[in-house]
C-alpha positions, 0 to 999 in steps of 0.5 A: 145570358147563358141564351145570348153571352154575349150580350154582355157587351152591352153593360159598359166595361165589359168587352168583345173579350169577357163575353168571348170566354163567358160565350166559350165556357158555355161551350160555343164555338168560335165558327158559331154565327151567333158569335160571328154576328156579335163580334161585328155588331161590337167592332161597329158599337164601338167606332160608335162610341169612338165618335165616328159615324161608321166604319169602312168595310175594309177596316171592319173585315180587317177588325172583324178578322183579327177579333174573331179569328174565322175565315174571312167568308163567314165574315160576310155572311153575318154580316148579310144577316146583320144588313137583313135583321137591320141591325146596322145599315151600308153606307155608299159615299160615290166617287167624287175628288177631294179639294184640301184647304190649298185648293190642291184636287186629289184623285177620286175614291169611294168609301164603303162603311157600316153605321150601327143603326141607333147611329143612323137614326139619330144622325138621319133627325139630326140631319133632317132637323138641320134641313128644317132649319136651314129651308126654313125661315127664323121663327123662334130668334130675329135675325140681326142685322150686322149693324146690331152686331157690330154695335154691341160687340164695339161697345161689348167686346166680353174680353173675345180674341179674334178667332172667339169674335170672328166665331160669335159674330159668326153665330149671329147672321147664321141660320146655324153654325157648330162652333169646336174647338179643344179644350181651353179655346174659349168654346164657354166663353163666347157662348157666354157672350153671346147670351149676354148679347141676347140679352142686351138685345131683346132688353133694348128691342123692348124698350123701343116697343 
């Protein structure tokens, strides 16, 4: 901790402000490079903890200036150092049009941001696995026909509402599907219904030999 008081931010519940107070008591100056790097690292990692995979570069710069109270040039230099050290990754999204669900088109925009290296590797691994599944053939679960799916849910509705029923049928007919929804929307109930489906269909296939 004496060598790097900012390492304490890795402990749940300890903020950068607390670590900064420790560093100040140890005589670390406000414009010290290690302090600026630690502040940027903290902001990027906090973004990941909040459920985002990257932080917009402009937002990062604004937040860093506010957190560290140092000149912009020091932040830019520290960010370059973190990139060279491989602790953060720079993300770029090329110019493109945004289209909302009503088919309204928005003007081109360009996004540039930064991601914590651990979050980047995790996201890359997930994307790679999803690509493998989408490009490959079914190997673990047999593909179900629409007739099998409809027949099951005609008899075993499992008290699913229309949105839950639609989600269940979609999951069974796709290689990859994401089931989302707020608390109390029936995600667990839908999953239980799917497990029942697998159980009954598998037993039916076994009985037919």
